[in-house]
C-alpha positions, 0 to 999 in steps of 0.5 A: 849433103848430109845424107852422103856423109858416110862416103866422107874420109873419116880422116880429113873430112873429104868428100871426093866424089861429090861433084863440084858446083859453082853458083850461078844465077839466071842472069849469068846463065844467060851468056853462058848459053849463047857460048855454048851454042857458039862452041858446041858444033864446032868442038863436037865437029872438031873432035870427030874429025881428029878422033875418027880420022886425024889421029890414025894418020902418021903425023909428027908428034909435033903436029898432033901435040898442035891439033890437040891444042887446038881442041882444047883452045875452042873450049878456052883452055887457054892459059896453063900455070906449069910450075916443076916442085923446087924450081923458080918460076922463070927458071923451068928453061935452064932445067935439064930434061932429066927433071921432067917427064922424058922418054923412058919415064913415067908419069903418075897423073892425078886424074880427074878430068876427061881434060886430063889426057887431052892436055898429057897428050899435048904436051908429053905424046905419051902412052896411056893406061888403065890401072885396077885395084889390086893388081900390078897388071894394066891396060894399054888405051888410046887417047880417046879411050883415056878421055873416055875413061873420066867418066867411065863406070867404076871398075873393081878389077881386070875386065874378062875382055881386056884379058882375052884381047891381049891388051893387058900387059905392065909398065916394065913391058911397055918400057921395053917396047916403047923405049922413046914414049913416056908411059901415063899410069892413073893410079887412082884408078878412078876419077875424084872431084880433085880434093882428095887423093884415092888409095893406089893400085899396085900397078906402079911397082911394075916399073923398072928401077931405072925409070923415074916415076914423076908424080904430076897434078893437073887442077882447073879453075873453075874446078867444075870440069871434073868428072867424078860421077860416071856418064855425065857428059851432059855436064862435062860439056855444058860447064866445059863450052859455056864459060869463057876461059879454063885455067889448068894448073899443072905441077910436076914433082921430082921423079923417083925410082922404084928401088922396092918394085918385086919384094911383094909375094903376090899381085896385091901382097905389098912389102912394107918397103912397095907401100912406102914407095906408092906412099911416097908418091901419093903424098906428093900428088897431094902436096902438088894438089893442095889436097889431101889423101882419102881412105875411100876405096873404088867400091865406097866410090861404086856405092856412093854412085849408086846412091847419087844417082839413085836417090830414092832407092837409098831412102 
């Protein structure tokens, strides 16, 4: 991997874009083929029924959550290790609702896999958004779009189509329009392999000071279902469906208030207080995920993806 050393963060030495692989032998691969074939058709069929039909029905939120848990159960996502920052194990049920994401609050989530969105939907039934570098605006998207976003090409700015179709908004407007819902933001704007936290979009700065922002980190065991390379659906499905079980490690930090919003002079010009607020949330995500913040940008990820997918053109 030395030929990709230019995409390693200089300060931490972390390479957040290289796909995670796990050792495998021919003997160990044979049972995985059987498990994959056993699950593939039921998983694709169930996902198609849910996203093409069931999600459009006026079902209660509790029913939608049960259906999504069933979707995660097919590939063996059975165990979730959930912990709230600063709360001892066994005391989660004793915590007030204000300690966890609740209607009218914002989740600033790590972004590593299509499973992120499905898990967050199964727990919180939120509204999903896409963030972009250099702008406080976001685009509201559906759950299916949030799943697809994990394997979508890198976007260095707001797409023109979003500006034309009216889907561009900001977090403050979404909270006003949906006071009974949680808003999910992926402030890194694109996926990593879970080993580093990318620089944030300023989209979180549009959160009103009355709404809490909860950093939420999701990590996976085995970690190879992360999807830093756009379009790698075949590899993702193989890793997801061929293993007997997967575990999600979820960590939720204490909510913070945006007391610095609106101090900047423009979309991408941040006041020191605003940058400090973003840094605070990014540090929380890094700490919860036991990884490092990196200085690599989406432009560098786009260059990495080009080099990774077209190696002959980069010799």
